[in-house]
N, C-alpha and C positions, 0 to 999 in steps of 0.2 A: 206336774199330773201324777195323779196317788198311784204308787203301786198298786199292782194286779191285788183284787180283794181285802185292800186296806178299807179297817171302817170308818166311814167319818159321819160327823154327827148329824143324825136327823137336820134336814133344813129348817128349824125354826117352827119345829111340831110343837103340837097343844100337847103331846105325852100321850101314852098309852092307857090313862087310867085317869077318869073323873075326880078321884081322888085326893090325886097332887092337889097339894092347897100351891104354889107356884109354878109358872111356866118357865122352863130353860130354853132359851134362846140364845144361839151361837153367833157373834158379829162376824162378818164376813173378815177381818182379818186375823182372827180368831181360828178359823176354821184354816184360811193359811199357814199360819204358825203349827197348827195342829198337824198337817198333811207335812212339814218340815222337820217333825220329829221322825227319823229313820226308823224306830222300831216299832211293827203293826203293833206287837202284845203291848208295849206302853200307851201307843194311841188308843187303845181300846180301852187302857186302863183309866185313862184321862178323860174321855167321854162318860163311862162309867162312873168316875168318882163327880164328872161334872154335874150326873142327873140325879143325885143326892141332893143335890141344891134345890129341888122341889119340895124336898120336908120341911124347910123353913133356913132358907140361907142366913137371914140375920145371927144364928145361933152358930154358924160354921166358919171354919178360918178365922183371920186376923184381921181386923182392921188395917190400910194401908193411911201410911204418912204420907204428905205433901210431898209433891207434887198430886199426888196420888190417891189423895185425901178421898173419900166416896167410895171407895174400890175396898174390895178384901182379897183374899188370897187365901185358897186353899191348898194343901200340898200332899203330894203322892212321889213319896221319896224323894229324888232329886227334880222332880217336877214340880212347877207351880200353875196354877188356872187363876186368872185375875176376874175378878164379875164385881159388876156393879146390879144393885136391886132399884127398880123402878114399880110402884104397885107391887102387884102380884105377878110379876116377872124376874128373873135374875137371867142379866146378860152377861155371858161369860165375852169378854174382852181381849183376852192374850191367855196363852196358855205355850208352854216349852218349860226348856231347861234350865234350872239357876245354877247360873258359875258366876258368881262374883267377881267382877272387874273384866269381864269376857262383856264383847261387842253383841254378843248371841244373847245375853242373859233374859230373861224373859222378861225382868222388870226396867232393865234399860232400854228393850225394844216397848214396852210398855210406856215410857215417860215419852220416850218418841213418837209415840203415836198421839200422846196426849197434848204434846205440844206442836203437833201438827192438825190439833182436834180434829183427829181418827176416833177419838174415845171420847 
């Protein structure tokens, strides 16, 4: 259950403006991962950063390597948002903290979801 007043991504909204080139959609597991971030301010910043993907997600972030080839990642301090692009939609697949070697690392969790065919 989200903390009282916690911001969550708009559920697969079309966006606020018709001028956006790409629609940004959050996968269910990405929403769950976002809510696991305890800091509401960071949650809001991750949402805001992901909304920037509507302006050309191909030129943002960095492409990931196997087994997450085809996905890209954008940074916000120690946090990462993993996404992929299909047509004119950017799908946020995972969001969380980058803690290399930790089982809660966003890339470790994304690889696990990929192996389970949830991404």
